[in-house]
C-alpha angles and dihedrals in degrees: 000000000000120000092238092060092049091050091051091047093052090049090053092049090052093059115105118255111250118214121199115250110266095225092059097051098080092046092050092048092048092050091049093051092047091051092050092049091049091051091050095048091046093050091046090049091049090050092052091047092052092049091048091049091050092050091048092049092051092047093048091049092050093049092047091051091051094048096047097045118085111212114232128182109248112251115246106261122228116236109273115236111233116238112254113242113245117263124240091260092052090049090052089051092050090050091051091050092050091049090051090050091051090050091053094052118096116264113274116266117261092231118049138144116285092235092054092046093049091048092052092047091047092051092047091049092052091050090050091050092051090049091053092050092046091053093048125084091245090082096060096123112089094221091053093047090049092050090050091049091048089053090048091054092050092048092046089051090052091048091051090051093050094046091046092051094051096041121120091255090074101047109128 
């Protein structure tokens, strides 16, 4: 410590201790409690006013919506034709289009997050596994081959989305 600080400290310690006057203490405490009560009642009142304003705004909005909306009977709807599931040939075409899209994308970056890299590798492994099963004689049944090809299209779509998201075009 510097000598100057010690000198100042000793001067401060030498000052007499001042006690508040006894006759002022009750008045100060009463004023402090009144101020605290006033702050509490004001904040509670503000809270109630805000809640009341919010309820009124919601009610007014609901009434306005009811008054401005003309009620109409819903028209009987015609039966909706279900979309036909794509055939095996259409699934093969979708796979070819997705492979072309992957080939057109820029090469993956050398440095990428581990989670992204593991996702890409996992998707590519699943596609390779489906390709092996499709080439084997185990997938002779047309329904099984179509289900495998449908899975391949979904996985290829996911791979395109992941690769697109991590491509150089979206580096910030």
